[in-house]
C-alpha positions in Angstrom: -5.6 14.8 -12.9 -4.4 11.1 -13.1 -5.2 8.9 -16.2 -4.1 5.4 -17.0 -4.5 4.0 -20.5 -4.1 0.2 -20.9 -1.4 0.1 -18.3 0.0 -3.4 -17.7 3.0 -5.0 -16.0 4.5 -8.4 -16.6 7.3 -10.2 -14.8 8.3 -12.8 -17.3 5.0 -14.5 -18.3 3.3 -13.5 -15.0 0.8 -10.6 -15.4 1.1 -8.5 -12.2 -1.3 -6.0 -13.8 -3.6 -6.8 -16.7 -4.5 -3.8 -19.0 -6.1 -1.1 -16.7 -7.9 2.0 -17.7 -8.5 4.5 -14.9 -9.2 8.2 -14.6 -9.1 10.2 -11.4 -10.4 13.8 -11.6 -9.1 16.7 -9.7 -9.8 16.8 -6.0 -11.2 13.2 -5.8 -10.1 10.8 -3.0 -10.0 7.2 -4.3 -9.5 4.1 -2.1 -7.5 1.3 -3.6 -8.4 -2.2 -2.2 -7.5 -5.8 -3.0 -6.2 -8.9 -1.4 -2.5 -9.4 -0.9 -0.8 -9.8 -4.2 -3.7 -8.1 -6.1 -1.4 -5.6 -7.7 -2.0 -2.5 -5.5 1.6 -1.6 -4.8 2.6 -2.4 -8.4 -0.1 0.1 -9.6 1.1 2.8 -7.1 4.7 2.3 -8.1 3.8 2.7 -11.7 1.7 5.9 -11.1 4.6 7.5 -9.1 7.2 6.6 -11.8 9.1 4.2 -9.5 8.3 1.3 -11.8 8.0 1.3 -15.5 4.9 -0.3 -17.0 5.3 -3.1 -19.6 2.8 -1.2 -21.7 0.3 1.6 -21.7 0.4 5.2 -20.8 0.3 7.2 -17.5 -0.6 10.9 -17.5 -0.3 13.1 -14.4 -2.1 16.3 -15.3 -1.1 17.1 -18.9 2.2 15.3 -18.7 3.0 11.8 -20.0 4.9 10.2 -17.1 7.2 8.2 -19.5 7.9 11.1 -21.9 8.1 14.0 -19.5 8.8 12.4 -16.1 10.4 15.5 -14.5 7.3 17.6 -15.0 4.9 14.8 -14.1 6.7 14.0 -10.9 6.6 17.6 -9.8 2.8 17.1 -9.3 3.2 13.9 -7.2 3.7 13.4 -3.5 4.3 9.8 -2.4 4.2 8.1 1.0 5.1 4.4 0.4 4.3 1.6 2.8 7.9 1.8 4.1 8.4 5.3 5.4 11.4 6.9 3.6 12.8 8.9 6.5 16.4 9.2 7.8 16.7 8.4 11.5 19.9 10.4 12.1 18.4 13.7 10.8 16.2 16.2 12.6 12.7 16.6 11.2 13.5 20.2 10.0 16.8 19.1 8.3 15.0 16.2 6.7 12.2 18.3 5.3 14.7 20.9 4.1 16.5 18.1 2.2 13.3 16.9 0.6 12.4 20.5 -0.4 15.8 20.8 -2.2 15.0 17.5 -4.0 11.6 18.9 -4.9 13.2 22.1 -6.2 11.4 24.4 -3.8 12.7 28.0 -4.0 15.4 28.3 -1.3 14.0 31.6 -0.1 10.7 29.9 0.6 11.9 26.6 2.2 11.6 27.8 5.8 8.1 29.2 5.5 7.1 26.2 3.4 8.2 23.7 6.1 6.4 25.7 8.8 3.2 25.6 6.8 3.5 21.8 6.3 4.3 21.3 10.0 1.1 23.0 10.9 -0.9 20.9 8.4 0.3 17.6 9.8 0.7 18.8 13.4 4.4 18.2 13.9 5.4 21.7 15.0 6.3 20.6 18.5 8.8 18.0 17.3 10.2 19.9 14.3 13.8 20.0 15.8 13.8 16.5 17.2 15.8 13.6 15.8 13.6 11.4 13.6 15.1 8.2 15.1 13.7 9.2 18.6 10.1 9.7 17.4 7.2 7.4 18.0 5.6 5.4 15.1 2.8 7.9 14.8 5.0 11.0 14.6 7.3 9.2 12.1 4.3 8.6 9.9 3.4 12.3 10.1 6.9 13.2 9.1 6.5 10.8 6.1 3.3 12.5 5.2 5.0 15.9 5.5 7.7 14.9 3.1 5.0 13.9 0.5 3.6 17.5 0.8 6.9 19.2 0.1 6.7 21.2 -3.1 2.9 21.4 -2.8 2.1 18.5 -5.1 -1.5 18.2 -6.5 -1.5 14.4 -6.4 -0.9 12.4 -3.2 -0.2 8.6 -3.4 -0.6 7.1 0.1 0.2 3.4 0.5 -1.0 1.9 3.8 -0.3 5.2 5.7 -1.9 4.1 9.0 -0.4 0.6 9.1 1.0 -0.1 12.6 -0.7 2.9 14.3 -2.9 2.6 17.3 -6.6 3.6 17.0 -6.0 7.2 18.3 -3.0 7.8 16.0 -5.0 6.3 13.1 -8.0 8.6 13.8 -5.7 11.7 13.9 -4.0 10.6 10.7 -7.3 10.2 8.9 -8.4 13.6 10.1 -5.2 15.1 8.5 -5.8 13.3 5.3 -9.5 14.3 5.1 -8.4 18.0 5.4 -6.9 17.7 1.9 -10.2 16.4 0.5 -11.2 18.5 -2.6 -7.9 20.3 -2.7 -5.7 17.4 -3.8 -6.2 14.3 -5.8 -5.6 11.3 -3.5 -5.0 7.6 -4.2 -5.2 5.9 -0.9 -4.5 2.2 -0.2 -5.5 0.4 3.0 -6.5 -3.0 4.3 -8.9 -1.3 6.7 -12.2 -1.1 4.8 -13.9 1.2 7.4 -11.0 3.6 7.0 -11.4 3.7 3.2 -15.2 4.1 3.5 -14.7 7.1 5.9 -12.1 8.9 3.7 -13.0 8.0 0.1 -15.8 9.0 -2.3 -14.8 6.2 -4.7 -13.3 2.8 -4.4 -11.2 0.8 -6.9 -10.8 -3.0 -6.2 -8.0 -5.1 -7.8 -7.8 -8.9 -7.8 -5.1 -10.9 -9.5 -3.9 -7.8 -11.4 -7.4 -7.0 -12.7 -9.5 -4.0 -12.0 -12.7 -5.8 -11.0 -14.8 -3.0 -9.4 -15.0 0.8 -9.6 -17.6 2.0 -7.1 -18.9 5.4 -6.3 -19.6 5.4 -2.6 -21.8 8.5 -2.9 -24.1 6.9 -5.4 -27.3 6.6 -3.5 -28.8 4.1 -5.9 -25.9 1.6 -5.3 -27.2 -1.7 -4.0 -30.4 -0.2 -2.5 -32.1 -2.4 0.0 -35.1 -2.2 2.4 -35.6 -4.0 5.7 -39.2 -4.6 6.5 -40.9 -6.2 9.5 -44.5 -7.4 8.6 -47.2 -9.0 10.5 -47.8 -12.0 8.3 -46.8 -15.7 8.0 -43.4 -16.1 6.4 -44.0 -18.5 3.5 -47.1 -16.6 2.2 -45.4 -13.2 2.5 -42.1 -14.2 0.8 -44.0 -15.8 -2.1 -46.1 -12.7 -2.5 -43.1 -10.3 -2.3 -41.1 -12.3 -4.8 -43.9 -11.7 -7.4 -43.2 -7.9 -7.3 -41.2 -6.4 -10.2 -39.5 -3.9 -7.9 -37.3 -6.4 -6.1 -34.6 -8.7 -7.5 -34.2 -10.7 -4.2 -36.4 -11.3 -1.1 -34.6 -12.8 1.9 -36.2 -13.6 5.2 -34.1 -13.1 8.4 -34.6 -14.0 12.0 -34.9 -11.1 14.3 -36.6 -12.8 17.3 -39.9 -10.9 17.2 -42.9 -13.2 17.7 -45.5 -13.1 15.0 -43.5 -10.9 12.6 -41.7 -11.8 9.5 -38.6 -9.7 8.7 -37.3 -9.6 5.2 -34.4 -7.9 3.3 -35.7 -6.6 -0.1 -33.0 -5.9 -2.7 -34.3 -3.3 -5.2 -33.8 -3.6 -8.9 -31.6 -0.9 -10.3 -34.4 0.3 -12.6 -37.0 0.3 -9.9 -38.6 3.8 -9.6 -40.9 3.4 -6.6 -40.3 0.1 -4.8 -42.0 1.3 -1.6 -45.2 2.1 -3.5 -45.4 -1.4 -4.9 -44.7 -2.8 -1.4 -47.4 -0.7 0.3 -49.9 -1.6 -2.5 -49.3 -5.3 -2.1 -49.5 -5.3 1.7 -52.7 -3.3 1.6 -54.3 -5.9 -0.6 -53.1 -8.7 1.7 -54.2 -6.8 4.8 -50.7 -7.4 6.2 -49.7 -4.6 8.7 -46.2 -3.1 8.0 -44.6 -2.6 11.4 -41.2 -1.3 10.4 -39.5 -0.2 7.2 -36.0 1.1 6.9 -33.4 1.6 4.1 -30.1 -0.3 4.3 -27.1 -0.4 2.0 -24.3 -2.8 1.4 -21.2 -1.9 3.4 -17.9 -1.6 1.7 -17.0 -5.0 3.2 -20.1 -6.5 1.5 -19.1 -5.1 -1.8 -15.4 -6.2 -1.4 -16.2 -9.8 -0.6 -19.0 -10.0 -3.3 -16.8 -8.7 -6.2 -13.6 -10.6 -5.2 -15.5 -13.9 -4.7 -17.3 -13.4 -8.0 -14.0 -12.6 -9.8 -12.4 -15.8 -8.3 -15.3 -17.9 -9.5 -15.1 -16.5 -13.0 -11.4 -17.0 -13.2 -11.7 -20.6 -12.0 -9.8 -20.1 -8.8 -12.7 -21.1 -6.6 -14.8 -24.2 -7.2 
Protein backbone atom coordinates (compact mmCIF):
# COMPACT_ATOMS: atom_id res chain seq x y z
CA UNK A 1 0.00 0.00 0.00
CA UNK A 2 2.90 2.39 0.79
CA UNK A 3 6.26 2.15 -0.98
CA UNK A 4 9.33 4.39 -0.77
CA UNK A 5 12.13 4.06 -3.30
CA UNK A 6 15.44 5.79 -2.53
CA UNK A 7 13.63 8.66 -0.78
CA UNK A 8 15.96 11.35 0.55
CA UNK A 9 15.75 14.89 1.87
CA UNK A 10 18.47 17.54 2.05
CA UNK A 11 18.47 20.97 3.64
CA UNK A 12 21.46 22.55 1.95
CA UNK A 13 24.26 20.07 2.54
CA UNK A 14 22.56 18.51 5.58
CA UNK A 15 20.98 15.12 4.91
CA UNK A 16 17.76 15.00 6.94
CA UNK A 17 16.97 11.66 5.29
CA UNK A 18 19.50 9.43 3.59
CA UNK A 19 18.18 7.22 0.75
CA UNK A 20 15.43 5.07 2.25
CA UNK A 21 13.67 2.06 0.73
CA UNK A 22 10.56 0.93 2.57
CA UNK A 23 7.46 -1.11 1.75
CA UNK A 24 4.36 -1.31 3.95
CA UNK A 25 1.78 -3.90 2.81
CA UNK A 26 -1.98 -3.54 3.14
CA UNK A 27 -3.33 -3.78 6.68
CA UNK A 28 0.03 -3.67 8.48
CA UNK A 29 0.62 -1.43 11.50
CA UNK A 30 4.19 -0.15 11.62
CA UNK A 31 5.84 1.74 14.47
CA UNK A 32 8.29 4.51 13.61
CA UNK A 33 10.95 5.10 16.26
CA UNK A 34 14.08 7.18 16.62
CA UNK A 35 15.75 9.79 18.82
CA UNK A 36 14.83 13.45 18.44
CA UNK A 37 16.14 14.71 15.11
CA UNK A 38 16.27 11.21 13.62
CA UNK A 39 14.05 12.17 10.66
CA UNK A 40 10.70 10.69 11.74
CA UNK A 41 8.57 13.80 11.14
CA UNK A 42 10.42 14.50 7.88
CA UNK A 43 9.60 11.00 6.67
CA UNK A 44 5.94 11.35 7.65
CA UNK A 45 5.64 14.74 5.99
CA UNK A 46 7.08 13.30 2.78
CA UNK A 47 4.75 10.27 2.84
CA UNK A 48 1.72 12.54 3.28
CA UNK A 49 2.80 14.91 0.53
CA UNK A 50 3.27 17.86 2.89
CA UNK A 51 6.98 17.98 2.05
CA UNK A 52 8.62 17.23 -1.27
CA UNK A 53 11.58 14.83 -1.18
CA UNK A 54 14.91 15.86 -2.63
CA UNK A 55 14.93 12.62 -4.58
CA UNK A 56 13.30 9.22 -4.87
CA UNK A 57 9.71 8.10 -5.33
CA UNK A 58 6.72 7.62 -3.01
CA UNK A 59 3.79 5.41 -4.01
CA UNK A 60 0.47 5.29 -2.15
CA UNK A 61 -1.35 2.29 -3.52
CA UNK A 62 -0.85 2.43 -7.32
CA UNK A 63 -0.35 6.21 -7.38
CA UNK A 64 2.94 8.11 -7.56
CA UNK A 65 2.63 10.84 -4.94
CA UNK A 66 4.62 13.35 -7.02
CA UNK A 67 2.96 12.63 -10.38
CA UNK A 68 -0.62 12.00 -9.20
CA UNK A 69 -0.90 13.73 -5.80
CA UNK A 70 -4.69 14.14 -5.86
CA UNK A 71 -5.38 10.43 -6.24
CA UNK A 72 -2.61 9.42 -3.85
CA UNK A 73 -3.77 11.80 -1.10
CA UNK A 74 -7.33 10.48 -1.31
CA UNK A 75 -5.94 7.30 0.25
CA UNK A 76 -4.19 9.06 3.17
CA UNK A 77 -5.48 10.17 6.56
CA UNK A 78 -3.03 12.22 8.63
CA UNK A 79 -2.95 13.21 12.29
CA UNK A 80 0.15 15.39 12.76
CA UNK A 81 1.79 16.00 16.12
CA UNK A 82 0.10 19.43 16.25
CA UNK A 83 -3.62 18.65 16.06
CA UNK A 84 -5.17 20.58 13.10
CA UNK A 85 -8.48 21.55 14.72
CA UNK A 86 -10.34 24.87 14.76
CA UNK A 87 -11.29 25.87 18.30
CA UNK A 88 -14.19 28.12 17.28
CA UNK A 89 -16.04 25.36 15.38
CA UNK A 90 -18.27 22.64 16.74
CA UNK A 91 -17.06 19.07 16.26
CA UNK A 92 -19.84 18.36 13.75
CA UNK A 93 -19.17 21.51 11.71
CA UNK A 94 -15.44 20.83 11.71
CA UNK A 95 -15.85 17.26 10.46
CA UNK A 96 -18.36 18.46 7.84
CA UNK A 97 -15.73 20.93 6.65
CA UNK A 98 -13.08 18.20 6.46
CA UNK A 99 -15.49 15.95 4.57
CA UNK A 100 -15.97 18.69 1.98
CA UNK A 101 -12.19 18.99 1.63
CA UNK A 102 -11.97 15.23 1.23
CA UNK A 103 -14.68 15.34 -1.44
CA UNK A 104 -17.11 13.10 0.43
CA UNK A 105 -20.48 12.93 -1.35
CA UNK A 106 -22.67 15.64 0.24
CA UNK A 107 -25.58 13.23 0.57
CA UNK A 108 -23.40 10.90 2.67
CA UNK A 109 -21.68 13.46 4.93
CA UNK A 110 -24.12 13.21 7.85
CA UNK A 111 -24.09 9.41 8.02
CA UNK A 112 -20.33 9.36 7.44
CA UNK A 113 -19.73 11.69 10.40
CA UNK A 114 -22.02 9.59 12.61
CA UNK A 115 -20.10 6.45 11.67
CA UNK A 116 -16.74 8.09 12.45
CA UNK A 117 -18.07 9.51 15.73
CA UNK A 118 -19.00 5.98 16.80
CA UNK A 119 -15.56 4.67 15.82
CA UNK A 120 -13.65 7.19 17.95
CA UNK A 121 -16.29 7.53 20.71
CA UNK A 122 -17.14 11.24 20.33
CA UNK A 123 -20.88 10.95 19.80
CA UNK A 124 -21.61 12.61 23.15
CA UNK A 125 -19.62 15.76 22.27
CA UNK A 126 -20.40 16.00 18.55
CA UNK A 127 -22.17 19.38 18.91
CA UNK A 128 -19.79 20.93 21.42
CA UNK A 129 -17.29 23.67 20.58
CA UNK A 130 -13.83 22.21 20.04
CA UNK A 131 -12.15 24.95 22.10
CA UNK A 132 -14.06 23.74 25.18
CA UNK A 133 -12.93 20.12 24.91
CA UNK A 134 -10.32 18.33 27.00
CA UNK A 135 -6.98 17.29 25.50
CA UNK A 136 -8.18 13.70 25.17
CA UNK A 137 -11.33 14.63 23.27
CA UNK A 138 -9.42 17.07 21.05
CA UNK A 139 -7.09 14.22 20.06
CA UNK A 140 -10.09 12.04 19.27
CA UNK A 141 -11.48 14.79 17.07
CA UNK A 142 -8.08 14.98 15.35
CA UNK A 143 -8.21 11.24 14.75
CA UNK A 144 -11.78 11.60 13.47
CA UNK A 145 -10.70 14.15 10.84
CA UNK A 146 -7.99 11.74 9.64
CA UNK A 147 -10.74 9.16 9.02
CA UNK A 148 -12.92 11.45 6.89
CA UNK A 149 -13.23 10.05 3.38
CA UNK A 150 -12.40 6.53 4.61
CA UNK A 151 -8.66 6.59 3.73
CA UNK A 152 -6.83 3.27 3.51
CA UNK A 153 -3.60 4.65 4.99
CA UNK A 154 -3.33 6.37 8.39
CA UNK A 155 -0.26 8.41 9.34
CA UNK A 156 -0.26 9.12 13.09
CA UNK A 157 2.49 11.31 14.53
CA UNK A 158 2.71 11.13 18.35
CA UNK A 159 -1.09 10.77 18.70
CA UNK A 160 -1.06 10.12 22.47
CA UNK A 161 1.42 12.87 23.42
CA UNK A 162 0.15 14.81 26.43
CA UNK A 163 -2.62 12.36 27.28
CA UNK A 164 -2.99 10.85 30.74
CA UNK A 165 -2.64 7.04 31.12
CA UNK A 166 -6.40 6.40 30.91
CA UNK A 167 -6.80 8.58 27.81
CA UNK A 168 -3.74 6.95 26.21
CA UNK A 169 -5.13 3.46 26.82
CA UNK A 170 -8.50 4.44 25.31
CA UNK A 171 -6.77 5.99 22.30
CA UNK A 172 -4.67 2.86 21.74
CA UNK A 173 -7.81 0.75 21.88
CA UNK A 174 -9.37 2.88 19.13
CA UNK A 175 -6.25 2.63 16.96
CA UNK A 176 -5.99 -1.13 17.46
CA UNK A 177 -9.58 -1.50 16.20
CA UNK A 178 -8.31 -0.49 12.73
CA UNK A 179 -5.65 -3.22 12.73
CA UNK A 180 -5.80 -5.30 9.58
CA UNK A 181 -8.31 -2.95 7.95
CA UNK A 182 -6.05 0.04 7.39
CA UNK A 183 -2.34 0.47 6.78
CA UNK A 184 -0.96 2.47 9.71
CA UNK A 185 2.35 4.27 10.20
CA UNK A 186 2.53 5.19 13.87
CA UNK A 187 5.19 7.35 15.54
CA UNK A 188 5.67 7.50 19.30
CA UNK A 189 8.37 8.00 21.92
CA UNK A 190 6.62 5.42 24.14
CA UNK A 191 8.21 2.09 23.29
CA UNK A 192 5.66 0.08 25.25
CA UNK A 193 2.90 1.74 23.23
CA UNK A 194 4.53 0.86 19.93
CA UNK A 195 5.13 -2.72 21.07
CA UNK A 196 1.46 -3.15 22.02
CA UNK A 197 0.10 -1.72 18.74
CA UNK A 198 2.58 -2.62 16.03
CA UNK A 199 3.58 -5.84 14.31
CA UNK A 200 6.68 -4.25 12.81
CA UNK A 201 9.04 -1.47 13.88
CA UNK A 202 11.20 0.87 11.81
CA UNK A 203 14.02 2.70 13.61
CA UNK A 204 15.63 5.85 12.20
CA UNK A 205 18.81 7.50 13.44
CA UNK A 206 20.51 10.56 11.90
CA UNK A 207 18.30 10.21 8.83
CA UNK A 208 19.22 6.57 8.24
CA UNK A 209 16.92 3.54 8.43
CA UNK A 210 18.98 1.40 10.80
CA UNK A 211 16.51 -1.33 11.76
CA UNK A 212 13.41 -3.02 10.34
CA UNK A 213 12.17 -5.53 12.92
CA UNK A 214 9.22 -7.90 12.73
CA UNK A 215 7.92 -8.08 16.31
CA UNK A 216 5.99 -11.25 15.49
CA UNK A 217 9.12 -13.12 14.41
CA UNK A 218 9.52 -15.70 17.16
CA UNK A 219 13.13 -16.40 16.17
CA UNK A 220 14.11 -12.79 16.88
CA UNK A 221 16.83 -12.56 19.55
CA UNK A 222 15.80 -15.83 21.18
CA UNK A 223 17.23 -16.25 24.66
CA UNK A 224 16.95 -18.76 27.50
CA UNK A 225 17.27 -18.11 31.22
CA UNK A 226 18.55 -21.14 33.12
CA UNK A 227 19.14 -21.76 36.83
CA UNK A 228 21.56 -24.65 37.34
CA UNK A 229 22.98 -26.32 40.45
CA UNK A 230 26.67 -25.99 39.57
CA UNK A 231 29.66 -23.77 40.35
CA UNK A 232 29.66 -20.67 38.10
CA UNK A 233 33.14 -20.70 36.55
CA UNK A 234 32.95 -24.37 35.52
CA UNK A 235 29.39 -24.03 34.20
CA UNK A 236 29.98 -20.88 32.14
CA UNK A 237 33.09 -22.38 30.56
CA UNK A 238 31.22 -25.56 29.64
CA UNK A 239 28.20 -23.70 28.22
CA UNK A 240 30.44 -21.42 26.15
CA UNK A 241 31.75 -24.50 24.32
CA UNK A 242 28.31 -25.32 22.89
CA UNK A 243 27.63 -24.42 19.25
CA UNK A 244 24.01 -23.50 20.01
CA UNK A 245 24.79 -20.29 21.90
CA UNK A 246 26.54 -17.14 20.76
CA UNK A 247 26.71 -15.65 24.27
CA UNK A 248 26.61 -16.95 27.85
CA UNK A 249 26.08 -14.36 30.58
CA UNK A 250 25.86 -15.15 34.29
CA UNK A 251 23.47 -13.05 36.39
CA UNK A 252 22.95 -12.65 40.12
CA UNK A 253 19.54 -13.77 41.32
CA UNK A 254 20.24 -14.30 45.03
CA UNK A 255 19.65 -18.07 45.10
CA UNK A 256 22.33 -19.84 47.14
CA UNK A 257 24.08 -22.69 45.41
CA UNK A 258 22.60 -21.95 41.99
CA UNK A 259 24.14 -20.32 38.96
CA UNK A 260 21.73 -18.39 36.72
CA UNK A 261 22.75 -17.69 33.14
CA UNK A 262 21.25 -15.93 30.12
CA UNK A 263 21.91 -17.96 26.96
CA UNK A 264 21.65 -16.11 23.64
CA UNK A 265 20.81 -18.61 20.91
CA UNK A 266 22.47 -18.46 17.51
CA UNK A 267 20.05 -17.65 14.70
CA UNK A 268 20.79 -20.95 12.95
CA UNK A 269 20.49 -23.07 16.09
CA UNK A 270 17.81 -25.73 15.62
CA UNK A 271 17.58 -27.36 19.07
CA UNK A 272 19.51 -25.35 21.69
CA UNK A 273 17.58 -26.94 24.56
CA UNK A 274 18.65 -30.42 23.43
CA UNK A 275 22.32 -29.41 23.44
CA UNK A 276 21.89 -27.83 26.85
CA UNK A 277 20.20 -30.91 28.36
CA UNK A 278 22.83 -33.25 26.89
CA UNK A 279 25.66 -31.18 28.35
CA UNK A 280 24.11 -30.88 31.81
CA UNK A 281 23.33 -34.60 31.88
CA UNK A 282 26.99 -35.38 31.18
CA UNK A 283 28.10 -32.93 33.86
CA UNK A 284 25.49 -34.30 36.29
CA UNK A 285 24.38 -30.71 36.91
CA UNK A 286 20.68 -30.45 37.91
CA UNK A 287 18.66 -27.95 35.86
CA UNK A 288 16.34 -26.21 38.34
CA UNK A 289 14.59 -23.77 36.01
CA UNK A 290 14.56 -22.97 32.29
CA UNK A 291 12.45 -20.29 30.65
CA UNK A 292 12.51 -18.47 27.30
CA UNK A 293 13.01 -14.71 27.24
CA UNK A 294 13.14 -12.17 24.41
CA UNK A 295 14.70 -8.77 23.96
CA UNK A 296 12.17 -6.04 24.67
CA UNK A 297 11.63 -3.29 22.14
CA UNK A 298 13.62 -1.05 24.47
CA UNK A 299 16.57 -3.47 24.28
CA UNK A 300 16.39 -3.52 20.49
CA UNK A 301 16.10 0.28 20.26
CA UNK A 302 19.12 1.03 22.41
CA UNK A 303 21.18 -1.75 20.85
CA UNK A 304 20.71 -0.64 17.23
CA UNK A 305 20.97 3.11 17.90
CA UNK A 306 24.17 2.72 19.95
CA UNK A 307 25.62 0.42 17.28
CA UNK A 308 24.76 2.96 14.57
CA UNK A 309 26.36 5.79 16.55
CA UNK A 310 29.56 3.79 17.00
CA UNK A 311 29.74 3.01 13.29
CA UNK A 312 29.16 6.65 12.37
CA UNK A 313 31.87 7.79 14.77
CA UNK A 314 29.49 9.82 16.96
CA UNK A 315 30.27 7.71 20.04
CA UNK A 316 33.85 6.99 21.15
